[in-house]
Rosetta silent file (secondary structure, phi, psi, omega in degrees, C-alpha in Angstrom):
SEQUENCE: MWFVKKGVCKITEWVPNQVNRHHERHVGEGEFIGERNILKYRWKGKQLPLMWPRRRYETTTYCEMVEIKEEVIGELLKAEPLIYTLINNEIQANRLIIELRHIRKQQDIVADSFWNTFPRCGKSLAKAEKLKVPEGRIGIVGCWTQITLVAPRAALDKDLYIRGPATLWVEPADPRGADGLTHWPENAIGAPGVLETKLKGVTIIAADPMKFMG
SCORE:     score description
SCORE:     0.000 S_00000001
   1 L     0.000  146.493 -176.723   -2.818   -9.078 -295.427 S_00000001
   2 E  -131.461  144.903  173.473   -2.120   -6.644 -292.599 S_00000001
   3 E  -105.651  126.620 -178.813   -3.358   -3.178 -291.625 S_00000001
   4 E   -83.493  105.922 -179.103   -0.717   -0.948 -290.038 S_00000001
   5 E   -82.846  -34.194 -178.382   -2.376    0.521 -286.973 S_00000001
   6 E  -155.549  138.929  175.646    0.768    2.075 -285.532 S_00000001
   7 L   101.435 -172.386 -176.925    4.409    2.378 -286.602 S_00000001
   8 L  -131.843  138.336  179.375    6.423    2.031 -289.828 S_00000001
   9 E  -124.627  135.375  177.103    7.296   -1.076 -291.837 S_00000001
  10 E   -96.988  132.804  177.364    9.977   -1.365 -294.547 S_00000001
  11 E  -112.062  122.138  174.967    9.229   -3.464 -297.632 S_00000001
  12 E  -108.414  126.721 -173.693   12.149   -4.765 -299.690 S_00000001
  13 E  -124.642  137.943  177.218   11.171   -6.149 -303.093 S_00000001
  14 E  -154.382  152.172  173.657   13.250   -8.009 -305.676 S_00000001
  15 L   -97.043  124.623 -172.950   12.878  -10.326 -308.661 S_00000001
  16 L   -50.203  -37.561 -176.500   15.048  -13.444 -308.092 S_00000001
  17 L   -79.525  -14.212 -179.826   16.602  -13.358 -311.579 S_00000001
  18 L   -91.816   96.537 -172.305   17.549   -9.662 -311.365 S_00000001
  19 L   -67.164  134.280  174.196   20.872   -9.850 -309.527 S_00000001
  20 L    59.459   30.472  175.930   21.674   -7.116 -306.984 S_00000001
  21 L  -121.810  109.314  179.722   18.527   -5.107 -307.680 S_00000001
  22 L  -125.669  137.906  177.948   16.412   -4.361 -304.615 S_00000001
  23 E  -114.923  129.883 -178.638   13.648   -1.790 -304.276 S_00000001
  24 E  -117.900  144.341  172.552   12.739   -0.422 -300.845 S_00000001
  25 E  -151.199  164.282 -178.044    9.751    1.557 -299.632 S_00000001
  26 E  -121.191  143.165  174.245    8.085    2.302 -296.308 S_00000001
  27 E  -123.409  147.799 -176.525    4.458    2.070 -295.222 S_00000001
  28 L  -130.321 -160.395 -175.490    3.003    3.651 -292.111 S_00000001
  29 L   -55.217  134.526  178.214   -0.129    4.115 -290.066 S_00000001
  30 L    86.967    0.897  179.773   -3.366    3.661 -291.987 S_00000001
  31 L  -109.177  168.646 -179.544   -1.764    1.673 -294.837 S_00000001
  32 E  -111.609  152.034  166.742   -1.851   -2.008 -295.780 S_00000001
  33 E  -126.054  146.957 -178.900    0.889   -4.541 -296.427 S_00000001
  34 L    79.972   18.118 -178.143    0.374   -7.777 -298.310 S_00000001
  35 L   -66.601  -18.037  178.250   -2.575   -6.437 -300.301 S_00000001
  36 L   -68.227  -14.052  173.856   -1.377   -8.384 -303.340 S_00000001
  37 H   -61.866  -21.769  175.663   -2.671  -11.480 -301.548 S_00000001
  38 H   -60.476  -39.009  179.325   -6.081  -10.324 -302.751 S_00000001
  39 H   -70.329  -31.583 -177.407   -4.954  -11.245 -306.268 S_00000001
  40 H   -80.945  -10.499 -177.013   -3.656  -14.614 -305.087 S_00000001
  41 L   -60.129  119.361 -178.756   -6.940  -15.510 -303.393 S_00000001
  42 L    57.041   31.518  175.946   -8.133  -18.796 -304.949 S_00000001
  43 L   -70.702  138.384 -174.533   -5.574  -18.509 -307.714 S_00000001
  44 L  -106.357    4.872 -176.930   -5.377  -21.722 -309.760 S_00000001
  45 L   -67.395  156.307 -178.367   -2.007  -21.230 -311.443 S_00000001
  46 L   -89.966  -31.722  178.320    0.742  -23.855 -311.240 S_00000001
  47 L  -147.508  152.663 -177.050    3.725  -21.506 -311.019 S_00000001
  48 L   -73.110  151.444  177.603    4.274  -17.806 -310.462 S_00000001
  49 L   -59.499  155.299 -176.809    5.095  -15.500 -313.372 S_00000001
  50 L   -59.551  -35.379 -176.319    8.766  -14.919 -314.168 S_00000001
  51 L   -91.434    6.726 -178.706    8.613  -11.257 -313.117 S_00000001
  52 L   -69.508  121.409 -176.302    6.804  -11.883 -309.829 S_00000001
  53 L   -83.469  151.500  169.428    8.902  -10.239 -307.079 S_00000001
  54 E   -88.257  159.887 -179.447    9.707  -11.599 -303.674 S_00000001
  55 E  -136.455  146.624  171.228    9.255   -9.389 -300.628 S_00000001
  56 E  -124.223  133.247 -178.006   10.785   -9.003 -297.203 S_00000001
  57 E  -113.427  128.501 -179.859    8.916   -7.109 -294.481 S_00000001
  58 E  -134.598  137.338  174.358   10.730   -5.500 -291.547 S_00000001
  59 E   -82.608  132.464  178.832    9.472   -3.258 -288.771 S_00000001
  60 L  -105.053   -9.796  173.641   11.588   -0.108 -288.412 S_00000001
  61 L  -139.710  179.445  170.330    9.716    1.203 -285.359 S_00000001
  62 L   -61.666  132.372 -176.193    7.398   -0.230 -282.762 S_00000001
  63 L  -128.829  145.865  167.608    4.397   -1.513 -284.732 S_00000001
  64 E  -123.431  126.980 -176.952    0.843   -2.576 -284.088 S_00000001
  65 E  -131.422  149.739  178.218   -0.838   -4.448 -286.934 S_00000001
  66 E  -112.936  122.008  179.945   -4.219   -5.992 -287.528 S_00000001
  67 E   -78.744  133.794  174.685   -4.307   -9.205 -289.562 S_00000001
  68 L  -106.426  107.164 -171.010   -6.961   -9.457 -292.271 S_00000001
  69 L   -74.769  164.823 -175.921   -7.551  -13.166 -292.687 S_00000001
  70 H   -58.178  -39.790 -178.925   -8.207  -15.071 -295.905 S_00000001
  71 H   -66.261  -30.386  176.856  -11.902  -15.548 -295.192 S_00000001
  72 H   -70.003  -41.462  175.923  -12.314  -11.779 -294.793 S_00000001
  73 H   -58.894  -42.237  178.113  -10.612  -11.221 -298.150 S_00000001
  74 H   -60.441  -41.584  179.098  -13.037  -13.716 -299.659 S_00000001
  75 H   -67.146  -37.597  177.917  -16.019  -11.851 -298.240 S_00000001
  76 H   -62.164  -46.020 -179.324  -14.674   -8.531 -299.563 S_00000001
  77 H   -68.073  -33.194  177.662  -14.296   -9.916 -303.084 S_00000001
  78 H   -67.417  -40.278 -179.038  -17.716  -11.510 -302.920 S_00000001
  79 H   -74.371  -35.062 -178.094  -19.309   -8.215 -301.872 S_00000001
  80 L  -146.716   89.663 -179.049  -17.359   -6.108 -304.379 S_00000001
  81 L   -59.926  -22.290 -179.134  -15.461   -7.926 -307.178 S_00000001
  82 H   -62.049  -21.705  178.534  -14.152   -4.567 -308.446 S_00000001
  83 H   -57.189  -38.583  179.951  -11.668   -4.610 -305.554 S_00000001
  84 H   -59.366  -47.185 -179.013   -9.676   -7.241 -307.458 S_00000001
  85 H   -63.339  -42.624 -178.782   -9.354   -4.972 -310.498 S_00000001
  86 H   -63.832  -46.108  179.058   -8.374   -1.934 -308.427 S_00000001
  87 H   -66.407  -40.367  178.343   -5.675   -3.797 -306.502 S_00000001
  88 H   -57.522  -49.799 -179.195   -4.509   -5.477 -309.697 S_00000001
  89 H   -61.333  -43.504 -177.802   -4.060   -2.164 -311.502 S_00000001
  90 H   -64.699  -46.651 -177.159   -2.196   -0.581 -308.592 S_00000001
  91 H   -67.401  -43.263 -179.968    0.232   -3.460 -308.068 S_00000001
  92 H   -63.948  -44.983 -179.762    0.948   -3.939 -311.768 S_00000001
  93 H   -62.972  -44.861 -179.416    1.499   -0.228 -312.363 S_00000001
  94 H   -58.764  -42.067 -178.555    3.786    0.122 -309.342 S_00000001
  95 H   -70.749  -40.967  178.380    5.971   -2.758 -310.502 S_00000001
  96 H   -64.814  -36.266  177.328    6.157   -1.562 -314.119 S_00000001
  97 H   -62.470  -40.618  176.867    7.092    1.924 -312.891 S_00000001
  98 H   -58.572  -44.454 -179.890    9.989    0.395 -310.932 S_00000001
  99 H   -66.592  -41.451  179.984   11.224   -1.315 -314.110 S_00000001
 100 H   -65.882  -38.215  176.574   10.825    1.842 -316.211 S_00000001
 101 H   -61.980  -38.278  179.376   12.744    3.889 -313.641 S_00000001
 102 H   -65.367  -42.448 -179.512   15.568    1.340 -313.841 S_00000001
 103 H   -66.386  -44.317 -176.555   15.698    1.564 -317.631 S_00000001
 104 H   -82.512  -10.500 -176.916   15.578    5.363 -317.731 S_00000001
 105 L    57.969   31.913  179.447   17.908    5.810 -314.742 S_00000001
 106 L  -137.270  152.708 -177.066   15.430    8.403 -313.479 S_00000001
 107 L  -107.709    9.219 -173.034   12.997    8.527 -310.597 S_00000001
 108 L   -89.483    7.035  175.748   10.502   11.033 -312.049 S_00000001
 109 L   -85.943  116.312 -177.350    8.114    8.429 -313.476 S_00000001
 110 L  -121.421  174.423 -174.844    5.077    8.414 -311.195 S_00000001
 111 H   -59.378  -41.178 -177.888    1.643    6.806 -311.281 S_00000001
 112 H   -61.734  -47.205 -179.519   -0.076    9.826 -312.867 S_00000001
 113 H   -68.151  -33.337  177.785    2.332   10.033 -315.808 S_00000001
 114 H   -62.723  -50.423 -176.916    2.228    6.257 -316.204 S_00000001
 115 H   -70.275  -29.887  176.389   -1.576    6.122 -316.440 S_00000001
 116 H   -66.646  -32.499 -178.605   -1.706    9.189 -318.706 S_00000001
 117 H   -88.243  -21.328 -174.034    0.617    7.419 -321.140 S_00000001
 118 H   -53.583  -42.898 -180.000   -0.917    3.973 -320.786 S_00000001
 119 H   -59.002  -26.505 -179.084   -3.666    4.434 -323.433 S_00000001
 120 H   -89.283  -24.015 -175.127   -0.941    5.141 -326.026 S_00000001
 121 H  -122.379    5.501 -173.003    1.483    2.422 -324.987 S_00000001
 122 L   -92.328  151.417  176.218   -0.732   -0.126 -323.268 S_00000001
 123 L  -141.505  104.775 -179.882   -1.753   -3.602 -324.293 S_00000001
 124 L   -90.747  132.111 -178.263   -4.282   -5.416 -322.088 S_00000001
 125 L  -106.066  127.060  174.415   -4.449   -9.183 -322.418 S_00000001
 126 L  -107.119   -9.504 -178.102   -7.644  -11.113 -321.801 S_00000001
 127 L  -155.718  175.576  178.143   -6.309  -14.329 -323.354 S_00000001
 128 L   -63.168  137.104 -179.150   -3.119  -15.906 -324.661 S_00000001
 129 E  -141.301  154.811  171.864   -1.524  -13.826 -327.413 S_00000001
 130 E  -102.897  124.602 -174.579    1.477  -13.788 -329.726 S_00000001
 131 E  -124.955  153.789  178.734    3.196  -10.392 -329.630 S_00000001
 132 E  -111.174  134.345  169.936    6.037   -8.721 -331.503 S_00000001
 133 E  -103.625  112.300 -175.655    8.732   -6.564 -329.943 S_00000001
 134 L   -64.337  158.925  176.860    9.986   -4.313 -332.769 S_00000001
 135 L   -60.684  138.129  179.564   13.672   -3.831 -333.493 S_00000001
 136 L    84.784    3.930  178.807   15.225   -1.140 -331.326 S_00000001
 137 E  -120.175  162.518  177.527   12.686   -1.539 -328.541 S_00000001
 138 E  -118.037  129.062  177.464   12.664   -3.287 -325.193 S_00000001
 139 E   -94.880  129.655  175.952    9.684   -5.327 -324.031 S_00000001
 140 E  -115.063  123.404 -177.373    8.864   -5.327 -320.315 S_00000001
 141 E   -98.109  135.440 -178.537    6.424   -7.979 -319.169 S_00000001
 142 L   -65.168  159.519 -172.429    4.199   -7.331 -316.180 S_00000001
 143 L   -77.276   -2.444  174.636    4.612   -9.293 -312.960 S_00000001
 144 L  -120.835   29.077  177.079    1.278  -11.112 -313.358 S_00000001
 145 E  -114.134  128.752  177.063    1.846  -12.160 -316.973 S_00000001
 146 E   -86.865  125.289  173.381    2.983  -15.660 -317.845 S_00000001
 147 E   -92.960  118.242 -179.000    5.647  -15.848 -320.556 S_00000001
 148 E   -96.550  -25.896 -179.790    5.239  -19.146 -322.363 S_00000001
 149 E  -164.461  141.738  173.163    7.835  -18.665 -325.124 S_00000001
 150 E  -128.525  131.666  178.587   10.354  -16.105 -326.414 S_00000001
 151 E  -134.077  126.460   -3.853   11.938  -16.369 -329.862 S_00000001
 152 L   -72.241  155.379 -175.642   14.827  -16.078 -330.262 S_00000001
 153 H   -61.452  -31.439 -178.842   15.528  -17.190 -326.713 S_00000001
 154 H   -66.580  -11.911  179.285   18.581  -14.920 -326.531 S_00000001
 155 H   -69.338  -20.214  177.904   16.246  -11.908 -326.753 S_00000001
 156 E   -84.775  111.631 -173.942   15.431  -12.381 -323.038 S_00000001
 157 L   -90.084 -173.706 -174.607   18.237  -10.556 -321.210 S_00000001
 158 L   -66.575  -22.909  177.619   19.546  -10.753 -317.632 S_00000001
 159 L   -90.749    5.030 -178.785   16.931   -8.246 -316.411 S_00000001
 160 L    68.945   26.025  172.006   14.155  -10.371 -317.969 S_00000001
 161 L   -93.684  153.720  178.168   13.470   -7.735 -320.625 S_00000001
 162 E  -104.914  117.173 -178.435   12.839   -8.772 -324.234 S_00000001
 163 E   -94.666  121.088 -178.129   15.081   -6.962 -326.712 S_00000001
 164 L   -73.149  159.053    3.401   13.609   -6.619 -330.167 S_00000001
 165 L   -78.713  137.011 -179.740   13.307   -7.857 -332.757 S_00000001
 166 E  -158.506  160.103  174.613   11.616  -10.741 -330.996 S_00000001
 167 E  -121.565  137.664  176.719    8.370  -12.667 -330.774 S_00000001
 168 E  -137.837  151.867  177.665    6.843  -13.756 -327.501 S_00000001
 169 E  -112.414  123.332 -177.574    3.824  -15.706 -326.395 S_00000001
 170 E  -132.884  161.264  176.969    2.167  -14.475 -323.214 S_00000001
 171 E  -153.180  154.873  178.071   -1.046  -15.086 -321.320 S_00000001
 172 E   -60.542  139.693  174.764   -2.797  -13.717 -318.230 S_00000001
 173 L   -69.832  -23.995 -179.778   -1.707  -15.355 -314.995 S_00000001
 174 L  -148.511  129.424 -178.565   -5.343  -15.172 -313.909 S_00000001
 175 L   -64.857  -10.525  178.914   -8.433  -14.678 -316.114 S_00000001
 176 L   -76.328  -11.508 -177.047   -9.826  -12.251 -313.512 S_00000001
 177 L  -142.341  175.526  177.503   -7.345   -9.583 -314.567 S_00000001
 178 L  -101.735  167.300 -175.672   -5.211   -8.192 -317.376 S_00000001
 179 L  -119.738  176.992 -172.346   -1.437   -8.423 -317.707 S_00000001
 180 L  -123.074  132.246  173.650    1.433   -6.113 -318.512 S_00000001
 181 E  -144.976  132.798  178.833    3.824   -5.683 -321.407 S_00000001
 182 E  -127.780  134.602  170.144    5.663   -2.509 -322.406 S_00000001
 183 E   -98.498  123.561 -178.567    7.746   -1.762 -325.491 S_00000001
 184 E  -117.294  131.788  178.947   10.359    0.844 -324.661 S_00000001
 185 E   -61.562  122.920 -176.134   12.507    2.598 -327.318 S_00000001
 186 H   -61.970  -33.630 -178.644   16.038    1.340 -326.739 S_00000001
 187 H   -76.662   -0.509  178.519   17.539    4.678 -327.762 S_00000001
 188 H   -92.987   -4.007 -178.255   15.528    6.392 -325.001 S_00000001
 189 L   -62.101  126.267  179.048   17.494    4.731 -322.214 S_00000001
 190 L    82.458   -3.401  179.792   18.982    7.421 -320.010 S_00000001
 191 L   -75.649  154.339 -179.788   17.190   10.209 -321.874 S_00000001
 192 L   -74.878  168.010  175.587   15.520   13.007 -319.860 S_00000001
 193 L   100.119  179.738  179.916   11.797   13.423 -319.409 S_00000001
 194 L   -99.539 -151.501 -173.539    8.945   11.140 -318.423 S_00000001
 195 L   -58.469  131.806  179.510    7.182    8.403 -320.347 S_00000001
 196 L   -75.047  142.101  176.552    7.816    8.577 -324.083 S_00000001
 197 L   -72.470  -12.410  178.360    4.832    8.799 -326.401 S_00000001
 198 L   -75.667  -11.013  179.974    6.677    6.296 -328.599 S_00000001
 199 L   -54.919  142.724  176.488    5.947    3.567 -326.073 S_00000001
 200 E  -137.232  148.192  171.461    3.904    0.726 -327.464 S_00000001
 201 L    63.589   85.660  171.946    2.190   -2.280 -326.031 S_00000001
 202 L  -120.569  175.681  172.232    1.658   -2.342 -322.256 S_00000001
 203 L  -165.824 -177.695 -177.828   -0.692   -4.233 -319.938 S_00000001
 204 L  -155.659  141.725  178.569   -1.122   -4.764 -316.199 S_00000001
 205 L   172.725  159.240  177.814   -1.490   -7.381 -313.328 S_00000001
 206 L  -170.114  157.764  173.945    0.275   -8.975 -310.257 S_00000001
 207 L   167.968  160.602  177.045    0.122  -11.433 -307.356 S_00000001
 208 L   167.504  159.801 -178.368    1.751  -14.136 -305.221 S_00000001
 209 L   -62.894  135.979  178.301    1.797  -15.488 -301.705 S_00000001
 210 L  -120.983  125.676  177.307    3.082  -12.924 -299.225 S_00000001
 211 L  -111.592  130.726 -178.581    4.298  -13.946 -295.797 S_00000001
 212 L   -71.782  132.183  177.248    4.707  -11.315 -293.121 S_00000001
 213 L  -128.217  113.639 -177.541    8.203  -11.060 -291.695 S_00000001
 214 L  -113.930    0.000    0.000    8.658   -8.704 -288.743 S_00000001
């Protein structure tokens, strides 16, 4: 993890299976990059979740950065375990918002509207569960959720969304946090407005090794 002391860094994020879809954002002085490594600290999983994005980091100006080493992250989590939950929620929400913006073809979905709608459309997983995606809806699985099975298999499309009717088996990538799944009304694609109250079943979580590239 790095603290940006001076300058601007561009982060390019993509999910390997989502062809030609890249999301870019910039971070500047006083911000962190690689904070998702907090979630990966002492992670025991064998493979990363299907929706876990890769990242490329590039400096766009002269930069000065301070490295926060793994042992420091460990001390932070030991002193305040709630940090894991806070980072988990932020990373999971940010990634789900990116997916929802892609589905709706709109950029007006922000963190506030996402969290306001979450109690009506959210589904937090503390253990392995079997879930249903109703007909006419699209299931979006969070980037820290392991998908163990989808039936029928053809319900998983090229964007890694699950098109109902379908059944899927999912589980948290790490028992320290919850995972993400969203059911989105298929007929709402491209419609105006922010998050639909018809949304059902969401959750949230994320993590993976991040290597700084300048």
